[in-house]
N, C-alpha and C positions, 0 to 999 in steps of 0.2 A: 443405639440408645446412648444418650449422653451421660447416664449415670446419676442424674438428679432425681432424688426421691420425689414422687408425685405429691405427697402431702407436705412433708417437712421442707422440701426444697423450695416450695412456693408459699410458705406459711404466712407472710405478710399479705399476699393476695387473698388467701382463703379467709383469714381473720376479718379483714375489712369487707370483703365481699359478703360473707355470711352475716356480719354485723349489720351492714346496710340492708340485707334481705330481711333480717328479723325486724328491724325498725319499719321497713316498708310494709310488710305483711301485718305488723301490729297496728299500723295506721289504718289499714283496711278493716281490721277487726274492730278498732275503736269506732270507725265510722258506722259499722253495722250495729255495734252494741249501744251506741248512744241513743238509738231509737227505743231501746227497751230498759235502759238503766238511767236513773236520774244522775245529773252531774256530780252531786255531792254524796253519792252512794258509798256506804262503808264496805261494800263487797270487795273482797281481796283481789279478785280477777280484774275488776274495773280499775281499782287503784294501781295495779301492776301495768295495765294498758296505759293509763294516764302517765305514770312515772316514766315509762319507756318512750312515750311519744310527745310529751309536753314540749321538749326542746325543738322537735321537728315542726310542730305546729307554730311555735313562736317564730321560727325562721320562715315558714310558709306565709305567715301573716305579713312579714316584711316584703315578700315578693309579689303579693297579689293586691289588687285595689281593695279599698275599704268596703265596697258594696258587695263583695263576696261574703255570703253568710258564714258565720262561725261553724255551722253544722257541716259545711263542705270543706273545711280546712284539712281534715284528715285525708281526703282524696287528693287535694292539692299537694300536701306534704308527701304522700305516697308517690305521686307522679315525679316530684323533684328528687326524691330519694332514688327512684329508679333511673332517672337521668344521670344523677351523680354516679350511681353504680355502673351504668353502662360506660360512661366516660372514664371512670377509674379502671374498669376492666380493659378497655381499649388501650389506655395509656400503659398499663402494666404489661399487656401483650406486646405492644410496640417496643417496650424497653427490655423484653425478654424475661420479665419477672413473673409471668403467668404461664401455666402449662398450655401446651399446644395440643390440639386434638390429633394432629398427625403423628406426634411422637407416641401418644398412648395407643393409637390404632396400629402403628408399626410394631410396637412392643408386644401387642397381643397376638400378632400374626406370626 
């Protein structure tokens, strides 16, 4: 074992990875909720979903053609968030800044 703490030794990886995961899953939740909640609802859960994902939807709007309906933008945003998350994880792994499964498995055995 190399002595690197699993959580604190890779903190930048975990923070960005979990942050992107929260936004991606929140985009999916927003997609599901939009069919039951009006867009201008004062519901605090809906407002939180909108606050967390508005920036991702704005970026997704720049990446897709205009004929894609606004109702499907949360799905598009979630897809791009997961692509970014995958590429970020692979880059961090290649740089040695992400935990490797082999080191955790060998430490447990």
